[in-house]
C-alpha positions in Angstrom: -58.0 -60.3 -7.3 -59.1 -57.3 -5.2 -62.6 -56.6 -4.9 -64.0 -53.3 -6.0 -66.8 -51.0 -4.4 -69.3 -49.8 -6.4 -67.9 -46.3 -6.7 -64.4 -47.6 -7.9 -66.5 -49.7 -10.5 -68.2 -46.4 -11.8 -65.2 -44.6 -11.9 -63.3 -47.4 -13.7 -66.4 -47.6 -16.2 -66.1 -43.8 -16.5 -62.5 -44.1 -17.4 -63.2 -46.5 -20.0 -66.0 -44.5 -21.8 -65.4 -44.0 -25.8 -67.9 -42.1 -27.8 -66.3 -43.7 -31.0 -67.4 -47.0 -30.0 -71.1 -47.4 -31.1 -72.3 -49.5 -27.9 -70.6 -47.1 -25.6 -73.4 -45.0 -23.7 -71.5 -41.6 -24.3 -72.1 -42.5 -28.1 -75.8 -42.8 -27.6 -75.7 -39.6 -25.5 -74.0 -37.8 -28.1 -76.4 -39.1 -30.7 -79.4 -37.7 -28.6 -77.9 -34.2 -28.1 -76.9 -33.7 -31.7 -80.4 -34.3 -32.7 -81.9 -31.0 -34.4 -84.9 -30.9 -32.4 -83.1 -31.6 -29.0 -80.6 -28.6 -29.9 -83.6 -26.3 -30.7 -85.7 -27.0 -27.8 -82.8 -27.0 -25.3 -81.8 -23.4 -26.8 -85.6 -22.5 -26.8 -85.8 -23.4 -22.9 -82.4 -21.6 -22.1 -84.4 -18.5 -22.6 -86.8 -19.3 -19.8 -89.2 -21.8 -18.9 -92.1 -22.7 -21.4 -95.2 -24.2 -21.9 -95.6 -26.8 -24.4 -97.6 -24.9 -27.0 -94.8 -22.0 -26.2 -92.3 -24.3 -27.3 -94.3 -25.5 -30.5 -94.8 -21.9 -31.6 -91.1 -21.1 -31.1 -89.7 -24.0 -32.8 -90.9 -23.7 -36.6 -91.7 -27.0 -38.4 -91.7 -29.3 -35.2 -94.6 -32.0 -35.1 -96.6 -32.2 -31.8 -95.2 -35.9 -32.0 -91.5 -35.1 -32.3 -91.8 -32.4 -29.8 -93.3 -34.9 -27.2 -90.8 -37.4 -27.9 -88.1 -34.9 -27.7 -89.5 -33.4 -24.3 -89.8 -37.2 -22.9 -86.3 -38.1 -23.7 -84.8 -34.9 -22.4 -86.7 -35.3 -19.3 -85.8 -38.9 -19.1 -82.1 -37.8 -19.4 -82.1 -35.4 -16.6 -81.8 -32.4 -19.2 -85.4 -31.0 -18.7 -87.7 -31.1 -16.0 -91.8 -30.9 -16.3 -94.0 -29.3 -13.8 -97.6 -29.9 -13.8 -99.8 -27.4 -12.3 -103.3 -28.7 -11.3 -105.8 -26.1 -12.7 -108.5 -26.1 -15.4 -107.0 -26.9 -18.0 -103.8 -28.5 -16.5 -101.0 -26.4 -16.9 -97.6 -28.1 -17.9 -94.3 -26.1 -17.6 -91.1 -27.3 -18.9 -87.8 -25.9 -17.9 -83.8 -26.9 -18.0 -82.3 -28.5 -15.3 -78.8 -27.7 -13.9 -77.8 -30.3 -16.3 -79.8 -28.7 -19.1 -78.4 -25.3 -18.4 -75.0 -26.6 -18.7 -75.6 -28.4 -21.9 -77.6 -25.3 -23.4 -74.3 -23.1 -23.1 -72.7 -25.7 -25.7 -75.8 -25.8 -28.0 -76.3 -22.0 -27.8 -72.7 -21.8 -29.0 -73.3 -24.1 -31.9 -76.6 -22.3 -33.0 -74.8 -18.9 -32.5 -71.9 -20.2 -34.7 -74.7 -21.6 -37.4 -76.2 -18.1 -37.6 -73.1 -16.3 -37.9 -71.4 -18.3 -40.4 -74.4 -19.4 -42.8 -73.4 -16.9 -45.3 -69.7 -18.3 -45.6 -71.4 -21.9 -45.7 -73.5 -20.8 -48.8 -70.4 -19.4 -50.4 -68.4 -22.5 -50.0 -71.3 -24.7 -51.1 -71.6 -22.6 -54.4 -67.9 -22.9 -54.8 -68.0 -26.5 -54.3 -71.1 -27.4 -56.6 -69.3 -25.0 -59.4 -65.9 -27.0 -59.2 -67.8 -30.7 -59.6 -70.2 -29.5 -62.4 
C-alpha cells in the first residue's frame, strides 16, 4: 500500500466531503452559515466594518447573547475578524475576512431574493392556507 502525503490525504478527504451526511464537516458548516443570525451579521458586515453595538442596532431582535455567540463562531470559522484597539473604553471592530467577503456575496443574494419575492411567498401561503381549510 502506497504511503500518502498529508496534502494527498487532505485532497482525498476533500473529494469525499458530502454535505448530505450528518457527520460530514461540510454539513456542519452548512448548518452554521444557514443560521438566520449568521446571514444577517454577515450581510451587515458586508456594508462596512462595524462595532458590536452598531451590529446590534442594525439587526433588530438579536439578543446580546446571540450576537456574541454568532460573532465568536464566525471568528472561529475565519469569516469575521475582530480588532481590539486599546483606548478608554476599549474599541472592538468586526469585519469580514476575504473568506467572509466571498460568503457575503452568496448570503446577500439570498437576502435580496427574500426582499424581492416576499409578496409572492405571502400570496402562495394564502392560496395554500385557503386550499387546506
